C-alpha positions, 0 to 999 in steps of 0.5 A: 500499499505504501508504495502505491501511495507512493505512485499515486503521488508521483502520478497527481505531481506529475499532472499538476506539473504538465499545467499552465493555468492563469488566475484571477488578481494582481496577487498571487491567491492563496490556492496558486500558491498551495498548488505550485508547493504540491507542484504546479511548476507554471502559471500562464499571466493576462492582461488583467494581472498586471498594473505595473513592472513594480506590480508584476516584479511582486506578483512573481517573486510571491511565486518563487517564495513558493517554488524558485524555478518556477516558470511564469509564462506570457503571451507578450509578442509585442505590437498589437498582442501585449500583456506587459503594457496592455492599458497603453499599448505597447513599446514595439511593433510586431511582427508585421512591422519587423518584417516589412523593414526586414532586418534581421538585425532589427528583429533580434534587437527587439526581442532582445530588449522585450525579453529584457524587461520581461526578465526584470519582472521576473517573466521567463518563458514567452508564448512568443513569436508567431512563426505563421505564414500569413498566406491568406490575407483575410486571415482574422487572428494571425494577420499583423501578428505574422511576419508576412506572406513569404516564407523564407522572410516569416523563418528568417525573422522567426529565428533571429526573434526566437536567438533574441528573446533567448539571449534574455535569459527569456524562452521563447514558444515559437507557435501555432504549429503547424501554422496558422496562417492559411486559415479563415476561422479563428480558432477562439471561435471554431475549429479552423481547416487547413485543405493543402497538400504535403508538399505546400506544408512542407514548402509554406508553414513548416519552414519557419518552425524548421528555422526556429528549432534550428535557432533553439527554441525551448517551446512549440505551441501546438494550433488548433487547427484541422490540418487532414494531409498531417490527419484527417479527424483529430487537430494539431493538438490532439494529432500524434500524428503531428505532435509525435510523428511530424514534430518529433521525428520528422523534425528533430525537436527535443524542447517543451510542446505547449499546447494553445488554450484548451478552453478555446472553442476549437477544442471546448466546444469539440472535445471538451477541456478535460478530455482534450488536454488528455488527448493533448498529452497523450499526442505528444504535448508536454504541458497545457496552457488554460486560464485565458477564460477559465482562471480557478482552483476548480479548473485546475483541480478539473484537468489535474483529476482527468490526467490522474484518472486517465492514468489509473485507466490506461488511457494515458500511459503514465510513462508519457505523462512522466515524459511530460513532467520532465520536459518541464521542469527540465525547461523550469531548471533552465531558466533558473540557472541561465544567465542573459546576454549584458544589457546592450550599452547606450540609448538605442535599447530603451528606443529600440521600438519606436526605431523600429516602428519609424522604419516600418512606415510607408507613404504612398501618394503626392503632396506634403505633411498636413499644414493644419490640425486635422479631425482624426476618424477612426474607423474601428472593428471588432478585436479579436480575442487573441488582441482584445479590446481593452488595449488602445490603437490608433493614431488620434493622441499620438498626432494631437502631441504633435499637432494641438489642436487636433480633433477625433472620433471613433466609429464602429460599423454602421456609421456613415462617411456623412458622419465623419464629415459632419464631425470633421466640419472643414478639417481635412479627415486621416481615415484611421483603419484596420484591416479595411479589406477585411470589413466592407463597411470600412472600404464603403466609407473609405471610398466616399470619404476620398470622393467627397474630400480629395485631401483625404488621409488614410492611415492604414493600420493592419495589413496594407492590401489592395489599392492605396486610397487617399491624397496619401496612404500611410501603411504602419504595419501595426497598430501599437501605439510607436506605430500611431507615433511613427505615422504622426510623425510622417504626416507633420515633418516636411 
């Protein structure tokens, strides 16, 4: 009986070790600290957990008082997807802007500085970068989170990002394997499907992941997508053919495999999070990400108990769970023992985000800069869940700082050009959009504005696609505040 009790305790600890749960609040709740002391090896942070760098450092210190090598993970891509600066917007442009510049040294420096800031706050695992090739411009969830639609560009910048981030002592988690770029469905809502052949997958989707593996990425995140050419029945997160057969055996990857959020509807709405978590570990995943929406102790215990029960019932081999837990602990040990490169000297590190954003801006059209305070009309789509709607974006504040007297308004779907022109009066309209090609109502408003006022300026802060509109057409390749600042400078500088 003593041996059996020991075995059960080991399985329970291993089940806790493979979970990466979230929680509510800006301090660690008692239940979370208790679970860390009992074997939980990783936690995930979201915007709701962060108020300031000082508060975040205190929070991670709380966790490390229970376990000194605890993995503290975050979804900090920079650009449109930020948790560290969720209330004010990121100090860095995102991947599309870096891809537009196409300077791998710059990408490496940006990732290193972002990682340094995370490390200073006690964060040691970043669920980034996105290695997805954005081959479908109508993709509702990737877009500017990708380095671009060119496979080899995406590959070289993925590798540079991994190298820069890990030089800071923060583990990279390259996502979303085997590639989420050719989807037209957001996996937060439903299960996307990619219908391409194996040759296309090898030549396009898998190339950036090969580059990331060669660069030494410490983790890879699976995608909740169905790829029939690889597995006709199960999404990648739950597929032995994809996680073990392709990623482990064919690509030779030996690091940690992390799932995307298990409460996303692509999994929760089809398999359920308990069964989905068991299937994911059985398929080859080592860590279960959950907590974007479900963030309480009951969820942790449900998943722990589901994994333990699966081992007892024989549906999940105990050796597979133990292997997964060992990989989590090995990464925790790496982050604890790793000493980052020295901090870059001089002012370039602190200003690297704005430098990158400035270099990413492109301007099409004729005529000089604005000569009088304009009216900024932000045509605002509903943000996807990965980006969130709590992070500010746009150009109005940045332009007003350079041109006092600038007025502005926000226009959701249903607004018309007449509404904008009435508010603008006689001012030049600066129309700010985000992925105008994906929103017919937005394109309609832009066309009407340009027809009515030939001096209209258009600023695209999403994916630029289609013919440029307006007297000036400015593409920022992202919507973070530094992208807005860079565009404002271009509009006001002779």
